[in-house]
N, C-alpha and C positions, 0 to 999 in steps of 0.2 A: 876363493872365494872374489876374486877382483875377476876372475876368468869366466865367471857365470854371467858377465855383465854382453848384454851381445846388439848389433846394430840393429835399427829398430827394420819390421817388417818394410821389405819394399826399396828401402834405400839399398843404397849400391856400396859396397862394401871400401872404407877409406884405410889407408896402407897406413897412414898414420896413427886413425885408430888402432888399428891392431898393434900398433909399435905400443902405444900407449897403454895396451891393458896388458899384455904384454911382460912389461917391462917400467908398471907405473914409479912414476920418484918416488922419492924419501920427501920426510916431511921438512929438512932442510932443503932441497931442492927443490921446492917448490915458491914457483914465483909470478907471476902476471903472466907469461907467455903459455909456462903451463896449465895454469887453472884457465886460462881465454879456452887452450885446445880443447880442455875437459867440454866447458860448458855446449863450446860449439860444437864436437864431433858426435855431442851422444846428448839425450835430452834429459838424460839419468848421470850425465856428466856433475852434478854436485852431491849428489851421493856416492858417487866415484871417488870424489875428491875427498869427503869428510871420510869414508870410507879408508884411505891411502892414510890420513892421517890420523884416526883411531886406531890404526893395528900398528902404524909404528909409534903409538903412546902407549898399545897397551903389551906393548913388549917392555918397554923401557922401565914398566912400573913391577912388569912381572917380581916376583920372589918364589927362588924354589922349594920345592915340599922341602927338603930337609935342611935349609934357614931356617923357612915356619917352624920347624921340628925344633931346631938347638934357642930357639930364640921364644920360644912358648915353655911357660913354668910349671913345675914338674907336677903340679897338681892337676892342673888343667890334662895332662896328658892322661893321670889318672882314672880320673873321672870322666874325659869323654867315653868309654864304656857305658857306662850308667848311660848318658843322653841315647846313646843312639840304639839302648836295650830297649827302649819308648815304639821301637818303632813297630815290635810284635803287635802293643793295646792298640797305636795305631788303624795299624791293619785290619785287625777285628773288629777296632769300631767304623773305621772305613767301608768292612761289606755289612755289619749291622745296619748302619744308617741307607748305604743303599738300595737295601732289600725292600728294608720299612719304605722309603720312600717309593720306588719300584712299585709295591703293590698295597699300598694305603693313598700314597692323594691320588693316583684315579677317581679310589673311592669316594672320597671326600673330596675333590673338585679342587685339588689345589696342585697350580704348574711347579713343577720338577724344578727343583734348583739344578741348574747346571756348573757342572762339573769343572768345564775349562774356561769359567766367568771368576773358578777359587783356586783352581790348582794352575799355577801358570809357573814355565820350571825356564824362563829364558837365560838368567844370571849364569847357567851355566856354561855357557856360550862364551864368555867372559875369558879373553886371550890374559889379561893382565891378573887373574886369576894361577897358583898352583893346584894340584890335582887334587890336595885337603881341601883348602878353601873352596874349590867347585863340589865336592863331594857333600859338605857341609851346608855348602847355600841351596843345594837339590833339596835334601832334608829337611832342611827350615821350610822352603817354601814348600814342600811336601805337607808337616805337620801344623803350619801356622794355614797355610790354601785350606788343608781339612780340616780344621778346625770354624777357621771361619764357614765354610758350608756347611758342618753340623749346624751352627749358631744359625743359618738362616734357614733349616732344615728347622730347627725348634722352633723358631720365631712361626715360620711359616702355620705352623701346629697351633701354638700358642693363639694366636689371631685366627685360628676357625674354633679353636675349643672354648677360649676362654681370653675374650680381650676385655679386660678390664687392667685399668693402670692400679702398679700399689698408690697403699697412701703414703707412701715415704721416694722422697724421690732417686731417681735411681743414679748411680756416678755416672754407669753407662749401658743407655736403652740400645736396643736391637731396633733394626733396619721399621719392623712393621710397629712397633710402640706405638708412633704418634698418633696412630688411627687409634687407637683401643680407645672404651671409653671409660669418663671419670669414676674413681673408686667411689661407692656407696651412693653412686645414684641410681638404681632398681628402672627407674622411669626408662631414664635415657637405655638402659640394657635391654628390657624387652622392646623396645621401639625400635633400635637400627642394629640390636645384635647382629637378626640375621642376616641383614648386609652389610656389615663391618665383615664376618665369616667368609661371606664368598669373597673377598678382594675391593679393586684389584690388588694382585700381589707381586707383579713386575714391577708398577710404578710402584715402588719404594720411595714412602714419605720421608719427609724430611723429622730428625728428629729432634725432639724436647724435649 
């Protein structure tokens, strides 16, 4: 991770810089001189300093997979296959929504929901997580990100076909709901529905 940091283009190679990257100081040994070296020798010195401290902390707080299993309740271990069995319907749902969005949204003039805005897999890189925890975090990122993406796909579909609020207040309204028309207002529906159906969808309104 640290070896990927290199001197800026056009700047002569500094031996002190090379030594610092090859043998970064441990967190316990980081003092004022070491901090000054990192900040002076490279414009990304602050990032280098933070990465050294972060890497040290991560190893300190990591728990082995075997210890993780031994400290987990038996019922939790037994029920784990039920959690991961849901990956099959998730994959099928993902495929169905992907096909629906790819085929229908261009016809309706609705901008597609970007997967990268919802499916984020960064927690699997954390060094203080063991293998079991990383797998769990990746799976949770996929499941929750997928459902959030599908919610946005459904919200944009609802805005296009039925932009009317419910008579009762929703506990949790989706991103497009605030732009919907009042319940029971036929005049507003006939006058404003077309404008609301056509977006803008990317400018996500604030829920009310």
